[in-house]
C-alpha positions in Angstrom: 0.0 0.0 0.0 1.5 3.3 -1.0 2.0 6.1 1.6 -0.5 8.9 1.5 0.8 12.2 0.3 2.2 14.6 2.9 -0.5 17.3 2.7 1.4 19.5 5.1 4.2 19.8 2.6 2.1 20.3 -0.5 -0.8 22.3 1.0 0.7 25.6 -0.1 0.2 24.7 -3.8 -3.5 23.9 -3.5 -6.4 26.2 -2.8 -8.7 25.5 0.1 -11.3 24.2 -2.3 -8.8 21.8 -3.8 -7.8 20.6 -0.4 -11.4 20.1 0.5 -12.0 18.0 -2.6 -8.9 15.9 -1.8 -10.0 15.3 1.7 -13.6 14.5 0.7 -12.8 12.2 -2.2 -9.3 10.9 -1.5 -6.6 10.3 -4.1 -6.8 7.0 -5.9 -3.8 4.8 -6.0 -2.0 6.8 -3.2 -3.3 5.5 0.1 -5.1 8.8 0.7 -8.6 7.7 1.8 -11.8 9.6 1.2 -13.3 11.2 4.3 -16.5 12.5 2.8 -18.8 9.6 3.5 -18.4 9.7 7.3 -18.0 13.4 8.1 -20.1 16.5 7.9 -19.4 19.1 5.2 -18.5 21.7 7.9 -15.9 19.3 9.4 -14.4 18.7 6.0 -14.0 22.4 5.4 -12.5 22.9 8.9 -10.0 20.1 8.1 -9.1 21.7 4.7 -8.5 25.0 6.5 -6.3 23.3 9.1 -4.3 21.5 6.4 -3.9 24.8 4.5 -2.4 26.4 7.7 -0.4 23.3 8.7 2.8 24.3 6.9 3.2 27.5 8.9 2.5 25.9 12.3 5.4 25.2 14.7 5.5 22.0 16.6 4.7 24.0 19.7 1.6 25.6 18.1 0.4 22.2 17.0 0.9 20.8 20.5 -1.1 23.7 21.9 -3.9 23.1 19.5 -3.9 19.4 20.3 -4.0 20.1 24.0 -6.9 22.6 23.6 -8.9 20.1 21.5 -8.3 17.4 24.3 -9.4 19.9 26.9 -12.7 20.3 25.0 -13.2 16.5 24.8 -12.3 16.5 21.1 -9.7 14.2 19.7 -7.7 15.8 16.9 -6.7 12.3 15.9 -10.2 10.9 15.8 -10.9 9.2 12.6 -7.2 8.8 11.5 -7.8 5.1 11.0 -11.0 5.9 8.9 
């Protein structure tokens, strides 16, 4: 099974709408699954916005976001094995 693309490294070259499409439909033959069938539209757009911002986040900023999500009872890693 091929590795999924590293969206954090390539997010800068895609528009938010393109990232949304990739997240919703996946990329065939790459190991990048589709997420559209199990998630709300607003969640897919939020994920696209996060991926678009990911290249500029420091590890510390990411850890802070992860901690804040955990404090709210949300798992930022929920669905990773989708």
